[in-house]
C-alpha positions, 0 to 999 in steps of 0.5 A, a space after each residue: 487782619 492777622 495772618 494766623 488763624 487759631 487751630 485745634 486738632 480733631 480726630 475720630 476715636 478708633 473704637 467708637 467713631 466719636 468726634 474728639 478734640 485734643 485737650 489738655 495733657 493729650 487727653 481726647 475730649 468730646 467738646 470742642 470748647 475743652 480743646 487746646 487751641 494753638 495760637 501759632 505754628 509752634 503750638 500747632 506743631 506740638 498738638 499735631 505731634 500729640 495727635 500723631 502719637 495717638 494715631 500711631 497708638 491706634 487710639 484715634 484715626 483721621 487726625 487733622 488740624 482745623 481752624 476755629 474762632 475763639 469766643 471768650 477763650 473757647 474754641 468754636 467751629 465756624 465751617 458748616 462741616 465742623 459745626 455738624 461734627 461738633 454737634 455729635 448728632 445726625 445732620 438730617 
């Protein structure tokens, strides 16, 4: 069993509250499948630094790393909380 779980960085857009994920070239994307996946701690540190820069620039809030499953090269949420957030809809 690997000791490292792949991760993406997620946040909420400050102006709209939309759930977003850090994509290529530090662009925030709405679909988790488009997020950049960190496969080790060095890659995660780079993503977290980019997230912090965006937070400092007041583009996003509540930045954090989340573990993901990778299926066919794309990130997929696996906790109930993150599945609901990734769905971009009401949870009722």
